[in-house]
N, CA, C and O of each residue as an XYZ file, in Angstrom:
532
protein
N      80.133    108.391   -104.323
C      79.885    107.409   -105.405
C      79.677    106.052   -104.753
O      80.314    105.690   -103.764
N      78.756    105.328   -105.357
C      78.531    103.946   -104.901
C      78.016    103.119   -106.153
O      77.389    103.618   -107.087
N      78.366    101.799   -106.040
C      77.881    100.890   -107.059
C      76.519    100.467   -106.794
O      76.201    100.033   -105.686
N      75.634    100.580   -107.832
C      74.283    100.030   -107.706
C      74.200     98.666   -108.269
O      73.356     97.900   -107.804
N      75.015     98.267   -109.257
C      75.106     97.030   -109.838
C      76.548     96.642   -110.120
O      77.266     97.415   -110.754
N      76.981     95.528   -109.695
C      78.297     95.016   -110.047
C      78.072     93.494   -110.184
O      77.894     92.809   -109.177
N      78.080     92.985   -111.371
C      77.708     91.591   -111.642
C      78.367     90.962   -112.825
O      79.015     91.654   -113.610
N      78.223     89.656   -112.983
C      78.686     88.923   -114.181
C      77.410     88.457   -114.822
O      76.434     88.128   -114.147
N      77.431     88.432   -116.127
C      76.248     87.983   -116.836
C      76.649     87.370   -118.250
O      77.794     87.401   -118.702
N      75.599     86.837   -118.853
C      75.816     86.227   -120.192
C      75.953     87.283   -121.254
O      76.740     87.153   -122.191
N      75.167     88.343   -121.092
C      75.149     89.450   -122.093
C      74.759     90.697   -121.443
O      73.898     90.741   -120.565
N      75.455     91.799   -121.920
C      75.073     93.189   -121.477
C      75.324     94.159   -122.560
O      76.176     93.967   -123.427
N      74.550     95.228   -122.496
C      74.879     96.418   -123.377
C      74.239     97.656   -122.767
O      73.264     97.629   -122.015
N      74.880     98.729   -123.163
C      74.404    100.090   -122.764
C      74.137    100.818   -123.971
O      74.976    100.905   -124.868
N      72.892    101.395   -124.034
C      72.489    102.125   -125.190
C      71.607    103.255   -124.817
O      70.529    103.065   -124.254
N      72.066    104.457   -125.134
C      71.252    105.607   -124.770
C      71.018    105.788   -123.267
O      69.947    106.254   -122.878
N      71.920    105.458   -122.467
C      71.769    105.596   -121.077
C      71.060    104.467   -120.447
O      71.011    104.434   -119.218
N      70.484    103.505   -121.174
C      69.723    102.348   -120.678
C      70.736    101.136   -120.610
O      71.530    100.934   -121.529
N      70.681    100.404   -119.577
C      71.499     99.244   -119.400
C      70.608     97.962   -119.516
O      69.542     97.854   -118.909
N      71.103     97.030   -120.313
C      70.480     95.705   -120.483
C      71.370     94.753   -119.982
O      72.528     94.734   -120.399
N      70.916     93.835   -119.008
C      71.745     92.785   -118.408
C      70.963     91.458   -118.544
O      69.822     91.412   -118.085
N      71.493     90.396   -119.133
C      70.851     89.144   -119.302
C      71.632     88.040   -118.686
O      72.822     87.864   -118.946
N      70.977     87.330   -117.901
C      71.532     86.117   -117.266
C      72.668     86.299   -116.250
O      73.763     85.777   -116.459
N      72.431     87.014   -115.181
C      73.374     87.311   -114.166
C      73.713     86.015   -113.441
O      72.858     85.153   -113.236
N      75.072     85.891   -113.031
C      75.399     84.725   -112.269
C      76.671     85.057   -111.468
O      77.294     86.107   -111.627
N      77.035     84.033   -110.544
C      78.366     84.266   -109.885
C      79.098     82.905   -109.726
O      80.082     82.777   -108.998
N      78.562     81.910   -110.446
C      79.178     80.528   -110.349
C      79.280     79.951   -111.735
O      78.309     80.017   -112.489
N      80.407     79.390   -112.104
C      80.572     78.588   -113.318
C      80.868     77.180   -112.864
O      81.739     76.898   -112.041
N      80.019     76.262   -113.509
C      80.152     74.868   -113.185
C      80.833     74.163   -114.400
O      80.400     74.282   -115.546
N      81.875     73.457   -114.088
C      82.617     72.764   -115.173
C      82.784     71.285   -114.895
O      82.826     70.841   -113.748
N      82.879     70.528   -115.997
C      82.971     69.042   -115.844
C      84.380     68.661   -115.429
O      84.580     67.743   -114.634
N      85.365     69.385   -115.980
C      86.775     69.052   -115.775
C      87.502     70.348   -115.516
O      87.030     71.416   -115.903
N      88.645     70.268   -114.865
C      89.608     71.331   -114.706
C      91.005     70.946   -115.193
O      91.395     69.783   -115.086
N      91.757     71.904   -115.724
C      91.432     73.268   -115.920
C      90.284     73.471   -116.939
O      90.044     72.654   -117.827
N      89.601     74.601   -116.752
C      88.467     74.789   -117.673
C      88.607     76.275   -118.201
O      89.300     77.122   -117.636
N      87.932     76.474   -119.250
C      87.892     77.760   -119.865
C      86.349     78.142   -120.055
O      85.585     77.375   -120.641
N      85.952     79.312   -119.554
C      84.662     79.798   -119.775
C      84.742     80.721   -120.979
O      85.448     81.729   -120.931
N      84.020     80.394   -122.082
C      84.247     81.112   -123.308
C      83.978     82.563   -123.356
O      84.694     83.335   -123.995
N      82.918     82.941   -122.663
C      82.565     84.436   -122.745
C      81.666     84.821   -121.610
O      80.767     84.060   -121.254
N      81.865     85.913   -121.060
C      80.999     86.541   -120.025
C      81.184     88.080   -120.076
O      82.169     88.623   -120.577
N      80.152     88.722   -119.515
C      80.221     90.221   -119.382
C      80.343     90.640   -118.004
O      79.797     89.963   -117.132
N      81.004     91.689   -117.705
C      81.006     92.340   -116.359
C      80.326     93.705   -116.501
O      80.659     94.542   -117.340
N      79.364     93.850   -115.623
C      78.553     95.037   -115.647
C      78.719     95.828   -114.303
O      78.686     95.265   -113.209
N      78.891     97.113   -114.459
C      78.893     97.985   -113.340
C      78.082     99.202   -113.587
O      78.197     99.842   -114.632
N      77.252     99.533   -112.625
C      76.418    100.801   -112.685
C      76.776    101.570   -111.462
O      76.454    101.134   -110.357
N      77.440    102.721   -111.602
C      77.861    103.575   -110.504
C      76.964    104.770   -110.449
O      76.546    105.331   -111.462
N      76.683    105.137   -109.227
C      75.811    106.385   -108.906
C      76.805    107.486   -108.285
O      77.441    107.242   -107.259
N      76.893    108.593   -108.900
C      77.627    109.716   -108.379
C      76.836    110.864   -107.966
O      75.873    111.252   -108.628
N      77.255    111.468   -106.786
C      76.537    112.623   -106.337
C      77.040    113.834   -107.076
O      78.093    113.763   -107.710
N      76.315    114.973   -107.020
C      76.538    116.210   -107.826
C      78.020    116.744   -107.653
O      78.658    117.267   -108.567
N      78.435    116.566   -106.502
C      79.946    117.085   -106.209
C      80.987    116.135   -106.852
O      82.178    116.448   -106.862
N      80.554    115.005   -107.375
C      81.424    114.058   -108.031
C      81.258    114.065   -109.529
O      81.737    113.142   -110.188
N      80.629    115.018   -110.082
C      80.481    115.080   -111.551
C      81.806    115.635   -112.129
O      82.102    116.827   -112.059
N      82.583    114.687   -112.706
C      83.850    115.070   -113.368
C      84.381    113.739   -113.837
O      83.800    112.708   -113.498
N      85.471    113.709   -114.610
C      86.095    112.464   -115.026
C      86.692    111.776   -113.896
O      87.282    112.415   -113.025
N      86.571    110.437   -113.853
C      87.171    109.570   -112.795
C      87.897    108.465   -113.477
O      87.383    107.877   -114.429
N      89.105    108.158   -113.007
C      89.808    106.955   -113.574
C      89.249    105.665   -112.845
O      88.879    105.698   -111.672
N      89.218    104.619   -113.568
C      88.774    103.401   -113.015
C      89.742    102.288   -113.385
O      90.471    102.397   -114.371
N      89.751    101.195   -112.580
C      90.642    100.034   -112.798
C      89.872     98.855   -112.216
O      89.255     98.961   -111.156
N      89.914     97.784   -112.891
C      89.369     96.491   -112.302
C      90.469     95.445   -112.362
O      91.029     95.137   -113.414
N      90.740     94.932   -111.211
C      91.841     93.962   -111.112
C      91.237     92.642   -110.621
O      90.238     92.599   -109.903
N      91.924     91.541   -111.066
C      91.392     90.201   -110.737
C      92.525     89.452   -109.983
O      93.704     89.569   -110.316
N      92.119     88.702   -108.983
C      92.953     87.842   -108.280
C      92.342     86.561   -107.897
O      91.173     86.531   -107.515
N      93.125     85.411   -107.983
C      92.585     84.113   -107.581
C      92.891     84.000   -106.128
O      93.381     84.937   -105.497
N      92.577     82.760   -105.566
C      92.754     82.453   -104.174
C      94.249     82.490   -103.777
O      94.558     82.663   -102.599
N      95.212     82.325   -104.775
C      96.602     82.427   -104.579
C      97.192     83.765   -104.595
O      98.374     83.964   -104.317
N      96.302     84.748   -104.948
C      96.706     86.084   -105.039
C      97.297     86.447   -106.473
O      97.809     87.545   -106.695
N      97.196     85.526   -107.348
C      97.726     85.721   -108.769
C      96.732     86.405   -109.600
O      95.537     86.115   -109.539
N      97.221     87.338   -110.400
C      96.416     88.047   -111.408
C      95.819     87.050   -112.432
O      96.559     86.197   -112.922
N      94.582     87.117   -112.756
C      93.971     86.262   -113.730
C      93.896     86.786   -115.106
O      94.128     86.044   -116.060
N      93.596     87.974   -115.252
C      93.619     88.729   -116.535
C      94.218     90.073   -116.348
O      94.304     90.532   -115.209
N      94.674     90.791   -117.461
C      95.215     92.001   -117.340
C      94.208     92.967   -116.732
O      93.013     92.805   -116.978
N      94.624     93.972   -115.945
C      93.670     94.919   -115.449
C      92.985     95.659   -116.564
O      93.590     95.986   -117.585
N      91.651     95.932   -116.343
C      90.871     96.779   -117.226
C      90.798     98.161   -116.612
O      90.370     98.361   -115.475
N      91.264     99.152   -117.471
C      91.247    100.530   -116.911
C      90.801    101.532   -117.958
O      90.802    101.236   -119.153
N      90.400    102.776   -117.485
C      89.996    103.781   -118.342
C      89.424    104.958   -117.565
O      89.688    105.087   -116.369
N      88.717    105.740   -118.155
C      88.088    106.946   -117.652
C      86.615    106.875   -117.714
O      86.078    106.483   -118.751
N      85.856    107.256   -116.587
C      84.348    107.473   -116.704
C      84.134    108.915   -116.663
O      84.598    109.542   -115.711
N      83.510    109.492   -117.547
C      83.089    110.891   -117.598
C      81.710    110.993   -117.034
O      80.741    110.537   -117.640
N      81.619    111.585   -115.889
C      80.352    111.675   -115.202
C      79.846    113.153   -115.365
O      80.386    114.141   -114.867
N      78.689    113.135   -116.169
C      78.071    114.434   -116.355
C      76.576    114.427   -115.913
O      75.833    113.504   -116.245
N      76.184    115.402   -115.209
C      74.798    115.456   -114.729
C      73.900    116.094   -115.847
O      74.357    116.760   -116.776
N      72.536    115.809   -115.648
C      71.589    116.343   -116.582
C      70.531    117.052   -115.855
O      69.351    117.002   -116.202
N      70.987    117.756   -114.781
C      70.098    118.593   -113.964
C      69.539    117.949   -112.767
O      68.691    118.524   -112.084
N      70.014    116.692   -112.467
C      69.616    116.000   -111.280
C      70.746    116.090   -110.183
O      71.871    116.488   -110.485
N      70.451    115.751   -109.049
C      71.477    115.759   -107.912
C      72.379    114.585   -107.976
O      73.421    114.599   -107.321
N      72.048    113.529   -108.744
C      72.939    112.428   -108.840
C      72.971    112.036   -110.407
O      72.116    112.465   -111.183
N      74.008    111.201   -110.805
C      74.124    110.719   -112.207
C      74.606    109.357   -112.124
O      75.296    109.007   -111.167
N      74.278    108.525   -113.104
C      74.931    107.177   -113.227
C      75.830    107.060   -114.404
O      75.689    107.777   -115.395
N      76.785    106.124   -114.290
C      77.657    105.810   -115.361
C      77.768    104.314   -115.399
O      77.865    103.636   -114.376
N      77.748    103.798   -116.684
C      77.757    102.273   -116.836
C      79.223    101.853   -117.327
O      79.854    102.527   -118.141
N      79.660    100.770   -116.795
C      80.854    100.129   -117.350
C      80.384     98.705   -117.762
O      79.887     97.932   -116.943
N      80.563     98.402   -119.059
C      80.211     97.010   -119.581
C      81.454     96.580   -120.454
O      81.891     97.212   -121.416
N      81.928     95.443   -119.973
C      82.988     94.823   -120.887
C      82.946     93.286   -120.826
O      82.501     92.650   -119.871
N      83.429     92.792   -121.887
C      83.428     91.316   -122.052
C      84.740     90.671   -121.734
O      85.796     91.293   -121.841
N      84.673     89.397   -121.334
C      85.897     88.644   -121.105
C      85.711     87.393   -121.901
O      84.690     86.710   -121.813
N      86.726     87.105   -122.685
C      86.670     85.846   -123.458
C      87.737     84.859   -122.991
O      88.859     85.245   -122.663
N      87.370     83.597   -122.966
C      88.267     82.512   -122.559
C      88.930     82.654   -121.159
O      90.151     82.572   -121.023
N      88.157     82.851   -120.225
C      88.588     82.995   -118.786
C      89.015     81.604   -118.279
O      88.210     80.672   -118.293
N      90.232     81.464   -117.847
C      90.718     80.138   -117.426
C      90.699     79.948   -115.967
O      91.113     80.831   -115.215
N      90.272     78.919   -115.575
C      90.352     78.424   -114.150
C      91.172     77.124   -114.175
O      90.829     76.118   -114.797
N      92.326     77.246   -113.412
C      93.152     76.027   -113.235
C      92.511     74.965   -112.439
O      92.719     73.771   -112.653
N      91.734     75.411   -111.521
C      91.123     74.340   -110.573
C      89.845     74.951   -110.010
O      89.637     76.148   -110.205
N      88.991     74.225   -109.338
C      87.884     74.885   -108.695
C      88.375     75.913   -107.728
O      89.424     75.793   -107.095
N      87.552     76.937   -107.647
C      88.036     78.163   -106.731
C      87.252     79.372   -107.079
O      86.089     79.344   -107.482
N      87.997     80.477   -106.888
C      87.444     81.788   -107.086
C      88.397     82.783   -107.637
O      89.597     82.774   -107.364
N      87.758     83.738   -108.512
C      88.488     84.835   -108.919
C      87.801     86.028   -108.322
O      86.580     86.139   -108.439
N      88.527     86.938   -107.682
C      87.961     88.109   -107.134
C      88.152     89.333   -108.153
O      89.256     89.613   -108.619
N      87.120     89.953   -108.420
C      87.083     91.215   -109.238
C      87.023     92.376   -108.393
O      86.024     92.519   -107.687
N      87.957     93.234   -108.363
C      87.984     94.416   -107.501
C      87.912     95.703   -108.332
O      88.681     95.841   -109.283
N      87.016     96.654   -108.010
C      86.812     97.910   -108.712
C      87.497     99.029   -107.931
O      87.241     99.221   -106.742
N      88.352     99.745   -108.602
C      89.006    100.934   -108.042
C      88.545    102.078   -108.865
O      88.502    101.982   -110.092
N      88.186    103.197   -108.213
C      87.992    104.483   -108.843
C      88.860    105.491   -108.197
O      88.904    105.655   -106.978
N      89.613    106.222   -109.141
C      90.593    107.204   -108.605
C      91.502    106.548   -107.560
O      91.776    107.125   -106.508
N      91.961    105.335   -107.870
C      92.950    104.496   -107.051
C      92.323    104.220   -105.690
O      93.105    103.967   -104.774
N      91.048    104.235   -105.443
C      90.444    103.904   -104.194
C      89.555    102.697   -104.477
O      88.720    102.687   -105.381
N      89.796    101.655   -103.624
C      88.921    100.466   -103.721
C      87.438    100.838   -103.359
O      87.136    101.407   -102.310
N      86.534    100.458   -104.339
C      85.147    100.733   -104.170
C      84.368     99.610   -103.830
O      83.488     99.711   -102.976
N      84.629     98.421   -104.481
C      83.826     97.283   -104.302
C      84.556     96.065   -104.915
O      85.501     96.243   -105.683
N      84.112     94.791   -104.569
C      84.692     93.727   -105.114
C      83.561     92.559   -105.186
O      82.627     92.581   -104.384
N      83.660     91.654   -106.058
C      82.748     90.571   -106.258
C      83.481     89.308   -106.665
O      84.435     89.388   -107.439
N      83.084     88.171   -106.186
C      83.707     86.914   -106.496
C      83.017     86.209   -107.623
O      81.794     86.243   -107.758
N      83.868     85.535   -108.473
C      83.332     84.631   -109.477
C      83.838     83.249   -109.155
O      85.047     83.026   -109.215
N      83.007     82.340   -108.827
C      83.328     80.948   -108.387
C      83.379     80.037   -109.580
O      82.669     80.235   -110.566
N      84.236     79.023   -109.485
C      84.209     77.850   -110.372
C      84.202     76.632   -109.511
O      84.955     76.518   -108.545
N      83.288     75.670   -109.897
C      83.194     74.430   -109.122
C      82.914     73.313   -110.092
O      82.409     73.511   -111.197
N      83.263     72.125   -109.629
C      83.091     70.950   -110.440
C      81.622     70.507   -110.349
O      80.981     70.565   -109.300
N      81.131     70.062   -111.518
C      79.813     69.557   -111.644
C      79.733     68.257   -110.792
O      80.433     67.272   -111.024
N      78.836     68.337   -109.803
C      78.755     67.148   -108.882
C      78.173     65.901   -109.585
O      78.359     64.797   -109.074
N      77.506     66.023   -110.686
C      76.928     64.972   -111.367
C      78.067     64.140   -112.198
O      77.850     63.006   -112.625
N      79.259     64.807   -112.370
C      80.309     64.129   -113.106
C      81.063     63.211   -112.116
O      81.500     63.695   -111.072
N      81.209     62.077   -112.369
C      81.984     61.135   -111.557
C      83.453     61.002   -111.988
O      83.722     60.922   -113.187
N      84.374     60.978   -111.086
C      85.804     60.923   -111.469
C      86.352     59.582   -111.130
O      87.531     59.318   -111.365
């Protein structure tokens, strides 16, 4: 199994096996801190080989630079079913509302499948350089 897409975006949906991703990004720019980003989506597209077609448990954990959890872990089950091909994809799409940054920095999102770390991506927050303090 391997991730083909793991990103943050403004909007995402999965419909009939098709994935729509709009406005992918990795940095939030804020005028002041603490700041709250009102809404974002996390999108993951995983490719599984034929020997991996079965249910898999997943978990996504978040940690800031101090190692503190930022939101409750997101977890569930991915049911991987083939359609006659040697590989299959599964999509995970979920929204996060009111994500809080205490200060400029980073939140790391880590994906685990079957309790094994698969991948991680950073979400940065930085102060708008045009704002004078």
